[in-house]
MIDRENVEX-643562 format. One record per residue (C-alpha): residue in one letter; y, z, x; residue number from 1. Coordinates in nm, 3 decimals, always signed. Layout:
MIDRENVEX-643562
+---+---------+---------+---------+-----+
: r :       Y :       Z :       X :   k :
+---+---------+---------+---------+-----+
: A :       Y :       Z :       X : NUM :
...
+---+---------+---------+---------+-----+
//
This chain:
MIDRENVEX-643562
+---+---------+---------+---------+-----+
: r :       Y :       Z :       X :   k :
+---+---------+---------+---------+-----+
: X :  -0.887 :  +2.377 :  -1.235 :   1 :
: X :  -0.729 :  +2.020 :  -1.146 :   2 :
: X :  -0.666 :  +1.870 :  -1.442 :   3 :
: X :  -0.933 :  +1.502 :  -1.425 :   4 :
: X :  -0.715 :  +1.265 :  -1.239 :   5 :
: X :  -0.689 :  +0.985 :  -1.576 :   6 :
: X :  -0.966 :  +0.623 :  -1.503 :   7 :
: X :  -0.669 :  +0.331 :  -1.396 :   8 :
: X :  -0.808 :  -0.039 :  -1.351 :   9 :
: X :  -0.691 :  -0.339 :  -1.158 :  10 :
: X :  -0.491 :  -0.548 :  -1.320 :  11 :
: X :  -0.474 :  -0.870 :  -1.076 :  12 :
: X :  -0.118 :  -0.777 :  -0.999 :  13 :
: X :  -0.078 :  -0.592 :  -0.664 :  14 :
: X :  +0.005 :  -0.215 :  -0.751 :  15 :
: X :  +0.308 :  -0.246 :  -0.473 :  16 :
: X :  +0.505 :  -0.399 :  -0.673 :  17 :
: X :  +0.589 :  -0.708 :  -0.475 :  18 :
: X :  +0.425 :  -0.899 :  -0.773 :  19 :
: X :  +0.174 :  -1.075 :  -0.553 :  20 :
: X :  -0.161 :  -1.156 :  -0.770 :  21 :
: X :  -0.500 :  -1.019 :  -0.622 :  22 :
: X :  -0.864 :  -1.064 :  -0.682 :  23 :
: X :  -0.962 :  -0.860 :  -1.069 :  24 :
: X :  -1.144 :  -0.588 :  -0.853 :  25 :
: X :  -0.838 :  -0.496 :  -0.658 :  26 :
: X :  -0.534 :  -0.278 :  -0.682 :  27 :
: X :  -0.346 :  -0.432 :  -0.391 :  28 :
: X :  -0.335 :  -0.742 :  -0.128 :  29 :
: X :  -0.445 :  -0.575 :  +0.237 :  30 :
: X :  -0.202 :  -0.291 :  +0.376 :  31 :
: X :  -0.020 :  -0.307 :  +0.058 :  32 :
: X :  -0.164 :  +0.008 :  -0.049 :  33 :
: X :  -0.035 :  +0.218 :  +0.228 :  34 :
: X :  +0.354 :  +0.000 :  +0.175 :  35 :
: X :  +0.311 :  +0.186 :  -0.199 :  36 :
: X :  +0.219 :  +0.535 :  -0.068 :  37 :
: X :  +0.501 :  +0.569 :  +0.169 :  38 :
: X :  +0.749 :  +0.380 :  -0.130 :  39 :
: X :  +0.635 :  +0.624 :  -0.360 :  40 :
: X :  +0.653 :  +0.958 :  -0.138 :  41 :
: X :  +1.023 :  +0.893 :  +0.043 :  42 :
: X :  +1.117 :  +0.823 :  -0.311 :  43 :
: X :  +1.032 :  +1.159 :  -0.441 :  44 :
: X :  +1.028 :  +1.388 :  -0.175 :  45 :
: X :  +1.278 :  +1.191 :  +0.066 :  46 :
: X :  +1.024 :  +1.248 :  +0.380 :  47 :
: X :  +0.641 :  +1.234 :  +0.434 :  48 :
: X :  +0.706 :  +1.608 :  +0.602 :  49 :
: X :  +0.859 :  +1.690 :  +0.291 :  50 :
: X :  +0.579 :  +1.543 :  +0.102 :  51 :
: X :  +0.306 :  +1.755 :  +0.292 :  52 :
: X :  +0.611 :  +2.076 :  +0.261 :  53 :
: X :  +0.602 :  +2.011 :  -0.129 :  54 :
: X :  +0.226 :  +2.059 :  -0.174 :  55 :
: X :  +0.172 :  +2.351 :  +0.054 :  56 :
: X :  +0.074 :  +2.141 :  +0.381 :  57 :
: X :  +0.212 :  +2.169 :  +0.752 :  58 :
: X :  +0.211 :  +2.399 :  +1.056 :  59 :
: X :  +0.096 :  +2.781 :  +0.931 :  60 :
: X :  -0.029 :  +2.637 :  +0.605 :  61 :
: X :  -0.283 :  +2.457 :  +0.404 :  62 :
: X :  -0.401 :  +2.198 :  +0.679 :  63 :
: X :  -0.492 :  +1.836 :  +0.524 :  64 :
: X :  -0.700 :  +1.703 :  +0.851 :  65 :
: X :  -0.970 :  +2.041 :  +0.739 :  66 :
: X :  -0.985 :  +2.006 :  +0.395 :  67 :
: X :  -1.065 :  +1.593 :  +0.471 :  68 :
: X :  -1.336 :  +1.705 :  +0.643 :  69 :
: X :  -1.438 :  +1.977 :  +0.439 :  70 :
: X :  -1.444 :  +1.749 :  +0.162 :  71 :
: X :  -1.607 :  +1.500 :  +0.349 :  72 :
: X :  -1.901 :  +1.729 :  +0.463 :  73 :
: X :  -2.250 :  +1.615 :  +0.348 :  74 :
: X :  -2.124 :  +1.293 :  +0.262 :  75 :
: X :  -2.202 :  +0.998 :  +0.427 :  76 :
: X :  -1.894 :  +0.842 :  +0.683 :  77 :
: X :  -1.858 :  +0.507 :  +0.604 :  78 :
: X :  -1.695 :  +0.440 :  +0.968 :  79 :
: X :  -1.936 :  +0.570 :  +1.164 :  80 :
: X :  -2.233 :  +0.309 :  +1.046 :  81 :
+---+---------+---------+---------+-----+
//
């Protein structure tokens, strides 16, 4: 069983590290969440492909797309509105 996630809270500062101010209800400025993901993946794994491989995803392994679809099955799709 997975460990429970630690709850985190917005601080009013963008979590990507740019130092810019955001509303106290937000973690990131628009687009900065993706920037932060990419930076951390490259720093910790070297590339997105190496990140996926390290977590058991990729051709002939776990399929991220299929697993995401299975997780969302039965939940409203915010994009289909």
